[in-house]
Every structure is written in structure tokens, then in C-alpha cells.
Backbone as XML, in Angstrom:
<?xml version="1.0"?>
<chain id="A" units="angstrom">
  <residue number="1" name="MET">
    <atom name="N" x="-7.823" y="2.553" z="-18.663"/>
    <atom name="CA" x="-6.813" y="2.959" z="-18.201"/>
    <atom name="C" x="-5.489" y="2.528" z="-18.764"/>
  </residue>
  <residue number="2" name="SER">
    <atom name="N" x="-4.739" y="3.548" z="-19.348"/>
    <atom name="CA" x="-3.361" y="2.642" z="-20.328"/>
    <atom name="C" x="-2.519" y="1.974" z="-19.683"/>
  </residue>
  <residue number="3" name="ALA">
    <atom name="N" x="-1.823" y="0.844" z="-20.236"/>
    <atom name="CA" x="-1.168" y="-0.023" z="-19.396"/>
    <atom name="C" x="0.255" y="0.619" z="-18.538"/>
  </residue>
  <residue number="4" name="GLU">
    <atom name="N" x="0.644" y="1.803" z="-19.111"/>
    <atom name="CA" x="1.598" y="2.726" z="-18.987"/>
    <atom name="C" x="1.238" y="3.875" z="-17.690"/>
  </residue>
  <residue number="5" name="MET">
    <atom name="N" x="0.004" y="4.030" z="-17.493"/>
    <atom name="CA" x="-0.219" y="4.497" z="-16.329"/>
    <atom name="C" x="-0.339" y="4.009" z="-15.239"/>
  </residue>
  <residue number="6" name="MET">
    <atom name="N" x="-0.796" y="2.749" z="-15.315"/>
    <atom name="CA" x="-1.084" y="1.469" z="-14.336"/>
    <atom name="C" x="-0.015" y="1.506" z="-13.663"/>
  </residue>
  <residue number="7" name="THR">
    <atom name="N" x="1.053" y="1.266" z="-14.537"/>
    <atom name="CA" x="2.795" y="0.975" z="-13.907"/>
    <atom name="C" x="3.052" y="2.652" z="-13.121"/>
  </residue>
  <residue number="8" name="GLY">
    <atom name="N" x="2.823" y="3.711" z="-13.674"/>
    <atom name="CA" x="3.374" y="4.678" z="-13.308"/>
    <atom name="C" x="2.376" y="4.650" z="-11.386"/>
  </residue>
  <residue number="9" name="ASP">
    <atom name="N" x="1.321" y="4.217" z="-11.764"/>
    <atom name="CA" x="0.579" y="3.896" z="-10.213"/>
    <atom name="C" x="1.074" y="3.364" z="-9.482"/>
  </residue>
  <residue number="10" name="LYS">
    <atom name="N" x="1.697" y="2.224" z="-10.094"/>
    <atom name="CA" x="1.784" y="0.921" z="-9.393"/>
    <atom name="C" x="3.568" y="1.354" z="-8.348"/>
  </residue>
  <residue number="11" name="GLU">
    <atom name="N" x="4.467" y="2.390" z="-9.193"/>
    <atom name="CA" x="5.622" y="2.736" z="-9.179"/>
    <atom name="C" x="5.499" y="3.494" z="-7.899"/>
  </residue>
  <residue number="12" name="LYS">
    <atom name="N" x="4.291" y="4.579" z="-7.830"/>
    <atom name="CA" x="4.008" y="5.752" z="-7.021"/>
    <atom name="C" x="3.452" y="5.055" z="-5.409"/>
  </residue>
  <residue number="13" name="ALA">
    <atom name="N" x="2.564" y="3.974" z="-5.838"/>
    <atom name="CA" x="1.678" y="3.727" z="-4.392"/>
    <atom name="C" x="3.451" y="2.963" z="-3.962"/>
  </residue>
  <residue number="14" name="ILE">
    <atom name="N" x="3.905" y="1.812" z="-4.441"/>
    <atom name="CA" x="5.446" y="1.258" z="-3.868"/>
    <atom name="C" x="5.978" y="2.510" z="-3.203"/>
  </residue>
  <residue number="15" name="ALA">
    <atom name="N" x="6.455" y="3.812" z="-3.754"/>
    <atom name="CA" x="7.235" y="4.699" z="-3.231"/>
    <atom name="C" x="6.465" y="5.044" z="-1.820"/>
  </residue>
  <residue number="16" name="LEU">
    <atom name="N" x="5.155" y="5.380" z="-2.220"/>
    <atom name="CA" x="4.472" y="5.848" z="-0.597"/>
    <atom name="C" x="4.632" y="5.018" z="0.206"/>
  </residue>
  <residue number="17" name="LEU">
    <atom name="N" x="4.340" y="3.686" z="-0.013"/>
    <atom name="CA" x="4.561" y="2.752" z="0.943"/>
    <atom name="C" x="5.606" y="2.674" z="1.704"/>
  </residue>
  <residue number="18" name="LYS">
    <atom name="N" x="6.963" y="2.727" z="0.562"/>
    <atom name="CA" x="8.218" y="2.979" z="1.446"/>
    <atom name="C" x="8.451" y="4.167" z="2.239"/>
  </residue>
  <residue number="19" name="SER">
    <atom name="N" x="8.191" y="4.974" z="1.930"/>
    <atom name="CA" x="8.617" y="6.473" z="2.225"/>
    <atom name="C" x="7.898" y="6.064" z="3.958"/>
  </residue>
  <residue number="20" name="ASP">
    <atom name="N" x="6.217" y="6.054" z="3.931"/>
    <atom name="CA" x="5.872" y="5.931" z="5.274"/>
    <atom name="C" x="6.225" y="4.636" z="6.043"/>
  </residue>
  <residue number="21" name="ALA">
    <atom name="N" x="7.015" y="3.948" z="5.517"/>
    <atom name="CA" x="7.334" y="2.669" z="6.230"/>
    <atom name="C" x="9.011" y="3.435" z="6.894"/>
  </residue>
  <residue number="22" name="ASP">
    <atom name="N" x="9.783" y="4.058" z="6.071"/>
    <atom name="CA" x="11.044" y="4.931" z="6.113"/>
    <atom name="C" x="10.477" y="5.519" z="7.696"/>
  </residue>
  <residue number="23" name="LYS">
    <atom name="N" x="9.315" y="6.314" z="7.911"/>
    <atom name="CA" x="9.138" y="7.234" z="9.029"/>
    <atom name="C" x="9.096" y="6.550" z="10.042"/>
  </residue>
  <residue number="24" name="ILE">
    <atom name="N" x="8.409" y="5.328" z="10.374"/>
    <atom name="CA" x="8.281" y="4.662" z="11.071"/>
    <atom name="C" x="9.814" y="3.859" z="11.351"/>
  </residue>
  <residue number="25" name="ARG">
    <atom name="N" x="10.675" y="2.998" z="10.349"/>
    <atom name="CA" x="11.813" y="2.739" z="10.408"/>
    <atom name="C" x="12.719" y="3.448" z="11.494"/>
  </residue>
  <residue number="26" name="GLN">
    <atom name="N" x="12.523" y="5.258" z="11.051"/>
    <atom name="CA" x="13.218" y="6.077" z="12.044"/>
    <atom name="C" x="12.777" y="6.160" z="13.225"/>
  </residue>
  <residue number="27" name="LEU">
    <atom name="N" x="11.356" y="5.962" z="13.950"/>
    <atom name="CA" x="11.275" y="6.319" z="15.035"/>
    <atom name="C" x="11.836" y="5.351" z="15.652"/>
  </residue>
  <residue number="28" name="ILE">
    <atom name="N" x="12.059" y="3.863" z="14.644"/>
    <atom name="CA" x="12.627" y="2.623" z="15.654"/>
    <atom name="C" x="14.335" y="3.003" z="15.576"/>
  </residue>
  <residue number="29" name="GLU">
    <atom name="N" x="14.538" y="3.574" z="14.983"/>
    <atom name="CA" x="16.313" y="3.583" z="14.825"/>
    <atom name="C" x="16.265" y="4.967" z="16.184"/>
  </residue>
  <residue number="30" name="VAL">
    <atom name="N" x="15.710" y="5.697" z="16.113"/>
    <atom name="CA" x="15.818" y="6.672" z="17.320"/>
    <atom name="C" x="15.778" y="6.000" z="18.584"/>
  </residue>
  <residue number="31" name="GLN">
    <atom name="N" x="14.704" y="5.191" z="18.735"/>
    <atom name="CA" x="14.803" y="5.144" z="19.855"/>
    <atom name="C" x="16.123" y="3.610" z="19.883"/>
  </residue>
  <residue number="32" name="LEU">
    <atom name="N" x="16.212" y="2.994" z="18.970"/>
    <atom name="CA" x="17.409" y="2.086" z="19.358"/>
    <atom name="C" x="18.704" y="2.935" z="19.615"/>
  </residue>
  <residue number="33" name="GLU">
    <atom name="N" x="18.841" y="3.827" z="18.970"/>
    <atom name="CA" x="20.164" y="4.710" z="19.389"/>
    <atom name="C" x="19.888" y="5.159" z="21.077"/>
  </residue>
  <residue number="34" name="ASN">
    <atom name="N" x="18.884" y="5.563" z="21.114"/>
    <atom name="CA" x="18.728" y="6.135" z="22.749"/>
    <atom name="C" x="18.467" y="5.254" z="23.706"/>
  </residue>
  <residue number="35" name="LEU">
    <atom name="N" x="18.122" y="3.796" z="23.195"/>
    <atom name="CA" x="17.548" y="2.885" z="24.261"/>
    <atom name="C" x="16.632" y="3.289" z="25.087"/>
  </residue>
  <residue number="36" name="THR">
    <atom name="N" x="15.603" y="4.338" z="24.523"/>
    <atom name="CA" x="14.450" y="4.764" z="25.477"/>
    <atom name="C" x="13.823" y="3.485" z="25.351"/>
  </residue>
  <residue number="37" name="MET">
    <atom name="N" x="13.095" y="3.601" z="26.447"/>
    <atom name="CA" x="12.205" y="2.473" z="27.252"/>
    <atom name="C" x="11.041" y="1.813" z="26.206"/>
  </residue>
  <residue number="38" name="PRO">
    <atom name="N" x="11.390" y="0.977" z="25.706"/>
    <atom name="CA" x="10.357" y="0.685" z="24.832"/>
    <atom name="C" x="9.075" y="0.203" z="25.251"/>
  </residue>
  <residue number="39" name="GLN">
    <atom name="N" x="9.126" y="0.056" z="27.175"/>
    <atom name="CA" x="7.645" y="-0.729" z="27.111"/>
    <atom name="C" x="6.990" y="0.554" z="27.791"/>
  </residue>
  <residue number="40" name="CYS">
    <atom name="N" x="7.542" y="1.947" z="27.577"/>
    <atom name="CA" x="6.627" y="2.802" z="27.769"/>
    <atom name="C" x="5.123" y="2.769" z="26.890"/>
  </residue>
  <residue number="41" name="PRO">
    <atom name="N" x="3.984" y="2.239" z="27.389"/>
    <atom name="CA" x="2.324" y="2.105" z="26.855"/>
    <atom name="C" x="2.821" y="3.446" z="25.709"/>
  </residue>
  <residue number="42" name="LEU">
    <atom name="N" x="2.897" y="4.560" z="26.004"/>
    <atom name="CA" x="2.583" y="5.782" z="24.701"/>
    <atom name="C" x="3.678" y="5.812" z="23.706"/>
  </residue>
  <residue number="43" name="TYR">
    <atom name="N" x="4.889" y="5.075" z="23.919"/>
    <atom name="CA" x="5.969" y="4.619" z="22.704"/>
    <atom name="C" x="5.047" y="3.511" z="22.013"/>
  </residue>
  <residue number="44" name="GLU">
    <atom name="N" x="4.789" y="2.396" z="22.721"/>
    <atom name="CA" x="3.960" y="1.056" z="22.168"/>
    <atom name="C" x="2.874" y="1.506" z="21.259"/>
  </residue>
  <residue number="45" name="GLU">
    <atom name="N" x="2.420" y="2.456" z="21.859"/>
    <atom name="CA" x="0.961" y="2.910" z="21.410"/>
    <atom name="C" x="1.577" y="3.407" z="19.809"/>
  </residue>
  <residue number="46" name="VAL">
    <atom name="N" x="2.392" y="4.342" z="19.987"/>
    <atom name="CA" x="2.787" y="5.301" z="18.754"/>
    <atom name="C" x="3.323" y="3.916" z="17.756"/>
  </residue>
  <residue number="47" name="LEU">
    <atom name="N" x="4.028" y="3.340" z="17.903"/>
    <atom name="CA" x="4.500" y="2.622" z="17.029"/>
    <atom name="C" x="3.382" y="1.273" z="16.398"/>
  </residue>
  <residue number="48" name="ASP">
    <atom name="N" x="2.683" y="1.028" z="17.410"/>
    <atom name="CA" x="1.240" y="-0.119" z="17.060"/>
    <atom name="C" x="0.572" y="0.728" z="16.075"/>
  </residue>
  <residue number="49" name="THR">
    <atom name="N" x="0.161" y="1.769" z="16.557"/>
    <atom name="CA" x="-0.574" y="2.512" z="15.618"/>
    <atom name="C" x="-0.196" y="2.888" z="13.875"/>
  </residue>
  <residue number="50" name="GLN">
    <atom name="N" x="1.679" y="2.958" z="14.144"/>
    <atom name="CA" x="2.216" y="3.121" z="12.875"/>
    <atom name="C" x="1.723" y="1.901" z="11.758"/>
  </residue>
  <residue number="51" name="MET">
    <atom name="N" x="2.042" y="1.231" z="12.741"/>
    <atom name="CA" x="2.100" y="-0.293" z="12.088"/>
    <atom name="C" x="0.941" y="-0.713" z="11.738"/>
  </residue>
  <residue number="52" name="PHE">
    <atom name="N" x="-0.232" y="-0.600" z="12.001"/>
    <atom name="CA" x="-1.207" y="-1.027" z="11.716"/>
    <atom name="C" x="-1.762" y="-0.230" z="10.689"/>
  </residue>
  <residue number="53" name="GLY">
    <atom name="N" x="-1.759" y="1.331" z="10.797"/>
    <atom name="CA" x="-2.092" y="2.243" z="9.720"/>
    <atom name="C" x="-1.317" y="1.826" z="8.447"/>
  </residue>
  <residue number="54" name="LEU">
    <atom name="N" x="-0.035" y="1.255" z="8.427"/>
    <atom name="CA" x="0.879" y="1.200" z="7.378"/>
    <atom name="C" x="0.691" y="-0.407" z="6.800"/>
  </residue>
  <residue number="55" name="SER">
    <atom name="N" x="0.234" y="-1.271" z="7.739"/>
    <atom name="CA" x="-0.558" y="-2.658" z="7.252"/>
    <atom name="C" x="-2.045" y="-2.420" z="6.541"/>
  </residue>
  <residue number="56" name="ARG">
    <atom name="N" x="-2.968" y="-1.254" z="6.719"/>
    <atom name="CA" x="-3.703" y="-0.979" z="6.217"/>
    <atom name="C" x="-3.682" y="-0.437" z="4.629"/>
  </residue>
  <residue number="57" name="GLU">
    <atom name="N" x="-2.780" y="0.348" z="4.488"/>
    <atom name="CA" x="-2.158" y="1.190" z="3.607"/>
    <atom name="C" x="-1.555" y="0.005" z="2.637"/>
  </residue>
  <residue number="58" name="ILE">
    <atom name="N" x="-1.313" y="-1.037" z="3.082"/>
    <atom name="CA" x="-0.420" y="-1.848" z="1.866"/>
    <atom name="C" x="-1.757" y="-2.842" z="1.370"/>
  </residue>
  <residue number="59" name="ASP">
    <atom name="N" x="-2.620" y="-3.038" z="2.535"/>
    <atom name="CA" x="-3.618" y="-3.948" z="1.910"/>
    <atom name="C" x="-4.571" y="-3.384" z="0.680"/>
  </residue>
  <residue number="60" name="PHE">
    <atom name="N" x="-4.369" y="-2.030" z="1.214"/>
    <atom name="CA" x="-5.623" y="-0.950" z="0.388"/>
    <atom name="C" x="-5.183" y="-1.392" z="-0.968"/>
  </residue>
  <residue number="61" name="ALA">
    <atom name="N" x="-3.747" y="-1.069" z="-1.251"/>
    <atom name="CA" x="-3.062" y="-1.104" z="-2.271"/>
    <atom name="C" x="-3.109" y="-2.403" z="-3.152"/>
  </residue>
  <residue number="62" name="VAL">
    <atom name="N" x="-2.720" y="-3.269" z="-2.423"/>
    <atom name="CA" x="-2.964" y="-4.478" z="-2.886"/>
    <atom name="C" x="-4.216" y="-5.029" z="-3.805"/>
  </residue>
  <residue number="63" name="ARG">
    <atom name="N" x="-5.651" y="-4.730" z="-2.876"/>
    <atom name="CA" x="-6.385" y="-4.560" z="-3.258"/>
    <atom name="C" x="-7.090" y="-3.978" z="-4.579"/>
  </residue>
  <residue number="64" name="LEU">
    <atom name="N" x="-6.499" y="-2.871" z="-4.514"/>
    <atom name="CA" x="-6.690" y="-2.033" z="-5.520"/>
    <atom name="C" x="-5.855" y="-2.788" z="-6.600"/>
  </residue>
  <residue number="65" name="GLY">
    <atom name="N" x="-5.050" y="-3.625" z="-6.730"/>
    <atom name="CA" x="-3.757" y="-4.195" z="-7.469"/>
    <atom name="C" x="-2.952" y="-3.437" z="-8.393"/>
  </residue>
  <residue number="66" name="LEU">
    <atom name="N" x="-2.527" y="-2.612" z="-7.063"/>
    <atom name="CA" x="-1.154" y="-1.594" z="-7.362"/>
    <atom name="C" x="-0.026" y="-1.849" z="-6.852"/>
  </residue>
  <residue number="67" name="VAL">
    <atom name="N" x="-0.353" y="-3.020" z="-5.364"/>
    <atom name="CA" x="1.092" y="-3.677" z="-5.345"/>
    <atom name="C" x="0.729" y="-5.265" z="-4.888"/>
  </residue>
  <residue number="68" name="ILE">
    <atom name="N" x="2.019" y="-5.768" z="-5.167"/>
    <atom name="CA" x="2.148" y="-7.371" z="-5.009"/>
    <atom name="C" x="1.570" y="-8.021" z="-3.597"/>
  </residue>
  <residue number="69" name="GLU">
    <atom name="N" x="0.869" y="-8.408" z="-3.068"/>
    <atom name="CA" x="0.934" y="-8.890" z="-1.870"/>
    <atom name="C" x="2.578" y="-9.226" z="-1.014"/>
  </residue>
  <residue number="70" name="GLU">
    <atom name="N" x="2.764" y="-9.923" z="-1.642"/>
    <atom name="CA" x="4.576" y="-10.307" z="-1.236"/>
    <atom name="C" x="5.157" y="-9.116" z="-1.013"/>
  </residue>
  <residue number="71" name="ASP">
    <atom name="N" x="4.930" y="-8.162" z="-1.592"/>
    <atom name="CA" x="6.184" y="-6.594" z="-1.603"/>
    <atom name="C" x="5.445" y="-6.428" z="-0.393"/>
  </residue>
  <residue number="72" name="GLY">
    <atom name="N" x="4.241" y="-5.971" z="-0.205"/>
    <atom name="CA" x="3.798" y="-5.624" z="1.064"/>
    <atom name="C" x="3.812" y="-6.434" z="2.432"/>
  </residue>
  <residue number="73" name="LYS">
    <atom name="N" x="4.322" y="-7.543" z="2.097"/>
    <atom name="CA" x="4.572" y="-8.600" z="3.229"/>
    <atom name="C" x="6.444" y="-8.095" z="3.690"/>
  </residue>
  <residue number="74" name="GLN">
    <atom name="N" x="6.824" y="-7.915" z="2.619"/>
    <atom name="CA" x="8.701" y="-7.587" z="2.654"/>
    <atom name="C" x="8.598" y="-6.492" z="3.506"/>
  </residue>
  <residue number="75" name="ILE">
    <atom name="N" x="7.830" y="-5.406" z="2.826"/>
    <atom name="CA" x="7.940" y="-3.929" z="3.562"/>
    <atom name="C" x="7.550" y="-4.059" z="5.311"/>
  </residue>
  <residue number="76" name="LEU">
    <atom name="N" x="6.448" y="-4.769" z="5.535"/>
    <atom name="CA" x="5.895" y="-5.136" z="6.901"/>
    <atom name="C" x="7.288" y="-6.351" z="7.450"/>
  </residue>
  <residue number="77" name="GLY">
    <atom name="N" x="7.517" y="-7.031" z="7.227"/>
    <atom name="CA" x="8.890" y="-8.100" z="7.384"/>
    <atom name="C" x="9.762" y="-6.726" z="7.988"/>
  </residue>
  <residue number="78" name="GLU">
    <atom name="N" x="10.242" y="-6.004" z="7.295"/>
    <atom name="CA" x="11.394" y="-5.647" z="7.703"/>
    <atom name="C" x="10.959" y="-4.680" z="8.713"/>
  </residue>
  <residue number="79" name="LEU">
    <atom name="N" x="10.051" y="-3.935" z="8.820"/>
    <atom name="CA" x="10.052" y="-3.406" z="9.950"/>
    <atom name="C" x="9.655" y="-3.922" z="11.377"/>
  </residue>
  <residue number="80" name="GLN">
    <atom name="N" x="8.984" y="-5.401" z="11.251"/>
    <atom name="CA" x="9.035" y="-6.093" z="12.134"/>
    <atom name="C" x="10.502" y="-6.836" z="13.021"/>
  </residue>
  <residue number="81" name="ARG">
    <atom name="N" x="11.316" y="-6.938" z="11.889"/>
    <atom name="CA" x="12.700" y="-7.030" z="12.094"/>
    <atom name="C" x="13.354" y="-6.252" z="12.986"/>
  </residue>
  <residue number="82" name="LYS">
    <atom name="N" x="13.214" y="-4.877" z="12.247"/>
    <atom name="CA" x="13.784" y="-3.654" z="13.218"/>
    <atom name="C" x="13.338" y="-3.443" z="14.857"/>
  </residue>
  <residue number="83" name="LEU">
    <atom name="N" x="11.587" y="-4.000" z="14.897"/>
    <atom name="CA" x="11.219" y="-4.257" z="15.935"/>
    <atom name="C" x="11.599" y="-5.306" z="17.329"/>
  </residue>
  <residue number="84" name="ASP">
    <atom name="N" x="11.695" y="-5.954" z="16.261"/>
    <atom name="CA" x="12.732" y="-7.023" z="17.362"/>
    <atom name="C" x="14.021" y="-6.623" z="17.756"/>
  </residue>
  <residue number="85" name="ASP">
    <atom name="N" x="14.637" y="-6.110" z="16.699"/>
    <atom name="CA" x="15.954" y="-5.600" z="17.105"/>
    <atom name="C" x="16.005" y="-4.606" z="18.441"/>
  </residue>
  <residue number="86" name="LEU">
    <atom name="N" x="14.854" y="-3.884" z="18.068"/>
    <atom name="CA" x="14.897" y="-2.907" z="19.592"/>
    <atom name="C" x="14.395" y="-3.427" z="20.752"/>
  </residue>
  <residue number="87" name="HIS">
    <atom name="N" x="13.364" y="-4.378" z="20.631"/>
    <atom name="CA" x="12.723" y="-5.110" z="21.825"/>
    <atom name="C" x="14.100" y="-5.837" z="22.517"/>
  </residue>
  <residue number="88" name="GLU">
    <atom name="N" x="15.397" y="-6.414" z="21.695"/>
    <atom name="CA" x="16.016" y="-7.317" z="22.074"/>
    <atom name="C" x="17.465" y="-6.464" z="22.629"/>
  </residue>
  <residue number="89" name="ALA">
    <atom name="N" x="17.672" y="-5.568" z="22.007"/>
    <atom name="CA" x="18.828" y="-4.401" z="22.780"/>
    <atom name="C" x="17.907" y="-3.537" z="23.967"/>
  </residue>
  <residue number="90" name="SER">
    <atom name="N" x="16.749" y="-3.555" z="24.162"/>
    <atom name="CA" x="16.367" y="-2.966" z="25.475"/>
    <atom name="C" x="16.416" y="-4.227" z="26.657"/>
  </residue>
  <residue number="91" name="VAL">
    <atom name="N" x="16.231" y="-5.350" z="25.964"/>
    <atom name="CA" x="16.479" y="-6.292" z="27.170"/>
    <atom name="C" x="17.682" y="-6.678" z="27.433"/>
  </residue>
  <residue number="92" name="ARG">
    <atom name="N" x="18.501" y="-6.466" z="26.700"/>
    <atom name="CA" x="20.077" y="-6.652" z="27.160"/>
    <atom name="C" x="20.536" y="-5.243" z="28.097"/>
  </residue>
  <residue number="93" name="LYS">
    <atom name="N" x="19.981" y="-4.246" z="27.901"/>
    <atom name="CA" x="20.122" y="-3.074" z="28.937"/>
    <atom name="C" x="19.967" y="-3.044" z="29.778"/>
  </residue>
</chain>
């Protein structure tokens, strides 16, 4: 596989992971805007499942050498901060 092809694959992998992260971020932002009860088991289940799935995608991409581990941690860290904001906002409500 050529270096040019690998670079394209790496860029595609990062773009796909960021796209999936954006979908989760949108779920969180909708909840923040509406301050719907985050303690709802179904809500927590959906977000937990989405976050777990994304972490597995990132792990797979790291193992393939398509993504640097730090980049994956950064993507998950940003989402975790959003989740923390949501929980903090719901407690204040």
C-alpha cells in the first residue's frame, strides 16, 4: 500500500470518527437545550451505548494504525466534557 493511500485512509478514518462523535454531541446538545432528565435510564443507556461504540471504533482504528491514540482520546475527552456539562446543568435545574 502506498504512503499516499495510507494518508488518505488515515484522514478518512479521522473524518468518520469525528462524524460519529458529532452525532453523539448533537444528542447531548439537544438534551442540554431541553434539559430533559438525564437520569432517565433509556437516555443514559443510549448515550452509554453510543460512547462505548465510539470508543471501540477508535480502538480499532488505533490498532490498525489509522489513528494516533492521542487523537482518539481527544475525541472521547471532548464528548465526556459535554456529558459532564449536561449532568451539571441537570443538577442545577
